[in-house]
N, C-alpha and C positions, 0 to 999 in steps of 0.2 A: 690560413698558416697559424691565425691566433685560435682559434678548437684545437688544435694541435695541441699548443705547445698549454693550452690547459688541461689538455686529459693527460698532458707526457707529465705536470706536476702531481696530477690526480694520482697517478698510477705511485707516486712514492709514497700514499700511507692509505691507498685503498683496492682491491682486490678488481675491481672494473666487473664488477660483471653485469651485464645487463638487466636481470631478469631483479636483480635487487636493488636498482637504482631506479629515483623517478622520470621517468618519460617527459620532455619536454620539447611541443613539436616533430614526435614524432622520434626522437631523440633524444638519448639517456645522458644523462651529466658527468658533470668528469670525473665524482665521486659516488657509491653508494649510497642508499637513504637511511643507512646510518652514519655515514661519517657525514652527511649531508647535517643529519641534525646538531650532531655534535660541535661541529665548526660556526652553525646558529647559531648556538645556546654559547658556545666559548666569545661572538663578536658579540651578542647583546649584549652580555652582563659586564663584558671591558669598556662596550664606548660607556656604558650609566657609571660603570666604578674611577673610570678617566675623568668623566664632566662632574659629576657630586663628589671624588672624595681626593682629587689629584694636591688639593690643596691642604689636605690635615693631614696631620698624624694620626697612622694606621697601621694596624696588624692585623694580624692572624683572626678567625672566625674563636668564639672561645671554645672549649670542649664541646659542651652541650650544644651548641650550635653547630657546629662541625658534624654531628654525631646525627641531628637531624639532616643535615647536605650529603652526610653519605647515605640519607636512605634514598635522595633520586638517585640516585648511581645502584641500587641493585635492580631496576626492571630491566638497565639494561643489559645487567649476566645472567640474570634468567634468561630474557631474551635469547640472550647470545648464545648462551651454554645450550638453551634446551632449543634450538635451532641446531645448534651444528653437531649436538648430539643426537640429533634426528628425532625427538621423546617427541616434540610437536612442530607442526611448520607456523614459521612468521610471516608478518605482511610486510609491505612498504610503509604502510602507514603506522602501524607500532614500530617497524627500524627507524623511526622518524620522529614520532615521540620518546622514544627511549632515549634517544640518540641525542637528545633536546636536555632529554632530564640530566645526563651526563656532563655535556658538555656544559651549562650553565651555570656547573656548580665549580669548575676544575680554577675559574682566574680567580676567587674567593679567597685561592689556597696561595696564589703564584702571585698578582697585580702586588699586595702589601710590601712582602721582598723586595719589590723594586726603589723602594725607598728607605735609608738607611732610619727612618724614622721610627719602623716598626719596633725599632727595637726599646725605645724612649718609657719612660715610666706610664708620662703620661697618652702613649696611644690608647688608643678607642678599639677596638673591636672594627672590623670590616662592616660586619654586616650589624649595624647596633638598634638597625630601624625595620618593621615591621617591610618599608616601601623597598628597601634594599635589596629583599628578596623576589616580592611582586614584581615590580616594574622589569625587573629585564625575563623573568618570567614570562612577563605579558607580552614583552620582545618580541621573543623568542618561540613562543606561539603564534603569533600573526604572522613574522614571516616566513613559519615552520607550514601555514596555510598559503602564503602564498607563492612557496616553494611547492606545494605538491599542488596546489590549483595548473600550476602552471604559467603564475604571469612572477613575471614579466617574461621577456625575450631568451629564450637559451642562453645565448651569449655573455650576455646580464648574469644570469644565473650563475654560471657557471665561472664567471669571474672575480663575479660576489664570496665564493666558496673559496676560490683558490688564494684570492686575496688576503682571506681571514686566514687560510692555511699559513701562511708565507711570513702575514702577521703573527703568528700563536708563537711557530717554531727563530722568527724574529728574536720577539719578544725573550723566550727560554735562551736562547743564544745572548740574548744583550749581560747575561750571570755568566760570561766567558771572560767579563771585561770588565770589572768590576775596579780596576783602575787608572781606569781612562775617565779624564771629568767633564769633556767634552761632550754635549748632547750630540751635535751631530753629528760624531767620528765613531762614536761607540755607535748609532742606530744606525751608521753604515757598515761598520762591520759584522752589525749583527745582521742586517739583511745581507749580505754578501756569505758570510759563513751558515745563514739557513738557504739559499737557496744553492749554494754549493752543497748541501746535506741531504736535500732536496732531487735534487739532481743525480744526485749516486744513488739513493733509493729508489729512483724513479728507472734509473737504466739498469739496478738489479731485481728490478720486480720484471723489466722484458728479457734479462738475462735465462731469466729461471723460467718465465713462460714459453722461450725459444729452446730450450735444454727439454718441456716436459712436452710440445707438440711431437 
């Protein structure tokens, strides 16, 4: 039952093609290799920023650093467009790697917006030291290696990714409730909105597949 639930929510964001997904114990993960990489990257940077920056007045990266971060997105764009246009063949290690490079960049632009302090003159850029870049990238790479090797169990890896997906969408949904001051209530509403939205996307995905069969 847990396996079915995880794959249901995975269908909200992914085509779930078996040949484009990492295999663990003979089973495909709930999302493809590229999406797996993206959410590994998102998770790694979010966790780092939460524990290292949550008590600081931070703002989004500077323009110069933003251009540097955007360079990490380019490989996924090239690999995705080249693969879907049949210019060249991609593979799961490449999809996983380009997904990680894309995903770990996103929280640098979103996390600072959670606090109103990002508008204060004394706020510092969220990425102000080299370790702010290299630690999340290292963690992402290590996690990606574990996923590629199929360690630990299939259900653990699937749960990790889907929880990361729900967490990311819940974080985005929290911007819908700027007027709510109670953190617990805001968190609960954000999770509810996230789960509802993902469930609707997954149902739509299933409906489209049914029509095309």
